[in-house]
N, C-alpha and C positions, 0 to 999 in steps of 0.2 A: 890706176883706176880704182883699186881696192881702197886706197886712202880716201878718195872722194866718197865712195859708198860708205865707208866707216864714218866719215864726217857727217853725212846725212843721217845715218843711224843714230849717232850720238846726239845730234840736234833734235831728232824726233823723241828720243828718250827724255831729253831735258825739257821739251815742251810738255810731254805727258806729265812729268813730275811737277811742273809749274801749275798745270791745270788742276791736278789732284791735291795740291798743297793748300791747306786752309790758311787764310789770311788773318782771320780773327778767331779767337778761341771758340766762340759759339758755333762756328762753321763745322767744327769736328763732330758736333752732335746732330748735324742735319741728316734727315732720312735720305737725302739725295746722295750721300756718301757711298751708299751701297748699290747705286744704280748707275748705269753708263751715262756719261754726260750727254750723249746723243739724244737722250730722251728730253732734255731740257733746252737744247739749242738746235735750231733748224739747219739742215744741210742746205747748200746752195740750191736755189730754184724750187724749194719745197712749196707746194701750193695746195689749196683746196682740202679735200678729204684727208689726205696724208698728214697735212699740217694740223688739222683739227684733231685727228686721232692722237698724234704725238703730244699735243698740248694737253688734251684730256688725260692722257696717261701720266704726264708730268704732274699735273694738278692733283691726281689721285695720290701720288707720293707725298706731295706737299700737305695734303689734307690730314695726314697722320704724323706730321713732323713736329717734334718738340720745340723747334726754334722758328716756327713759321713767322711769328710776328717780328722777331729780330731780323730775319732774312728779308721780309717785306720792307721793313723800315730802312735797312741797309740799301736795298735796291732803289727805293724812292729817293733817299737822300743823296746817293751817289749818281743818280740818274743812269742806272744800268741800262744800256741800250739794247741788249740782246738776251734772249732766253726767258724761261719761266723762273721767277724768283718769288718766294713767299706766296706761291699760289696765283700769281698774276703774270700774264703774258705782256709783251711789249706794249700793245695797244691799251691794255687796261691800266698799266702804270702811267702811260702818257696821259690818259684821260684823268686819272686821279690827280696827277700833278697840275693839269690845267684847271681842274675844278677847285682844288684846295690850295693852289699856289704853294705846294710843298717845297720848303726851302732846300736848296742844294747844300750839302756839307762840303767844305773844302777837302780836297784829296789829301 
């Protein structure tokens, strides 16, 4: 039994490391690096006021971020489906892509 528990614990540590590892160099300078990821990504079944407050809190971090435009560009080009990126939530990014026909960048 402890082997199974140890395996789950190791997998969880690996997932956290993956989530906190920057993919591109500019990401290491993001203001979000000092804030829990839960502020930027909604938990299951989050709705209404709780969602609005979380998004507002995430956007307040983005407002002071030195890489805001790089982050926003990345999220739009890669069609990031979840979370607040570059000060924009999922719906705002989708609307910008619809209006501007923002081209997707190959992965």
